[in-house]
C-alpha positions as CSV (number, residue, x, y, z in Angstrom):
1,M,-19.4,33.8,98.4
2,N,-16.5,31.9,99.7
3,V,-17.6,28.4,100.6
4,Q,-15.5,26.7,103.3
5,V,-15.4,23.2,104.7
6,N,-16.7,22.6,108.2
7,S,-16.6,18.8,108.2
8,L,-15.4,15.8,106.3
9,N,-16.7,12.4,107.3
10,Y,-16.0,9.0,105.7
11,N,-18.8,6.5,105.7
12,V,-17.5,3.0,106.4
13,N,-19.3,-0.1,105.3
14,L,-19.3,-2.2,108.5
15,Q,-19.8,-5.4,106.6
16,D,-16.4,-5.3,104.8
17,G,-14.6,-2.3,106.3
18,T,-14.4,-0.3,103.1
19,I,-15.1,3.4,102.7
20,D,-18.1,3.7,100.3
21,S,-18.7,7.5,100.5
22,A,-17.9,10.7,102.3
23,K,-20.1,13.5,103.6
24,V,-18.7,17.0,103.2
25,G,-20.1,19.8,105.3
26,L,-19.9,23.2,103.5
27,Y,-20.6,26.7,104.8
28,G,-20.5,30.1,103.2
29,R,-21.6,33.6,104.2
30,D,-21.8,36.8,102.2
31,E,-20.5,39.6,104.4
32,T,-22.4,42.3,102.5
33,S,-25.9,40.7,102.3
34,G,-25.7,38.3,105.2
35,D,-26.9,35.5,102.9
36,Y,-25.5,32.1,103.7
37,V,-25.4,28.5,102.7
38,N,-25.0,25.5,104.9
39,A,-25.0,22.2,103.2
40,Q,-23.9,18.6,103.5
41,V,-22.9,16.9,100.2
42,K,-22.4,13.2,99.7
43,V,-19.4,12.2,97.6
44,E,-19.6,8.7,96.2
45,Q,-17.0,6.3,94.8
46,S,-18.3,7.0,91.3
47,D,-17.5,10.7,91.8
48,L,-13.8,10.1,92.3
49,A,-11.2,10.0,89.5
50,A,-10.8,6.7,87.7
51,G,-8.8,4.3,89.8
52,A,-9.0,6.4,93.0
53,T,-10.4,5.3,96.3
54,F,-11.3,7.3,99.4
55,L,-8.0,6.0,100.9
56,T,-5.9,7.2,98.0
57,A,-7.8,10.4,97.1
58,N,-6.5,13.7,98.5
59,P,-9.1,15.2,100.9
60,A,-8.8,18.5,99.0
61,D,-10.0,16.7,95.9
62,I,-13.0,15.3,97.7
63,V,-13.9,18.8,98.9
64,T,-13.5,20.1,95.4
65,I,-15.9,17.4,94.1
66,A,-18.4,18.3,96.9
67,K,-18.3,22.0,96.0
68,K,-18.9,21.3,92.3
69,K,-21.8,19.0,93.3
70,L,-23.3,21.7,95.5
71,A,-23.0,24.3,92.7
72,A,-24.7,21.9,90.2
73,E,-27.5,21.0,92.6
74,T,-28.3,24.6,93.5
75,A,-28.0,26.2,90.1
76,V,-31.2,27.7,88.8
77,K,-32.7,25.4,86.3
78,D,-35.2,26.3,83.6
79,S,-38.6,24.9,84.6
80,T,-41.5,24.2,82.3
81,T,-44.0,23.7,85.1
82,T,-45.2,26.2,87.7
83,Q,-46.0,25.3,91.3
84,A,-49.4,25.9,92.7
85,Q,-49.6,28.6,95.3
């Protein structure tokens, strides 16, 4: 599935005017199955490369970070507990 960006918004701290995070909207659809994903991922300062800020980071790098976070969060994880039905 090819995941595309549909939005990139910076969250500004109104107290001091700094950008403290970004929200990246991601969307993907599988043409064959019709399955899709629609997500919004928060990228924080700590996710950026050392020394980078949201003002100096390339937006493409922020999107790459968001896609990696989405993949990590949605990956199937082994579970030792079962949910009651």
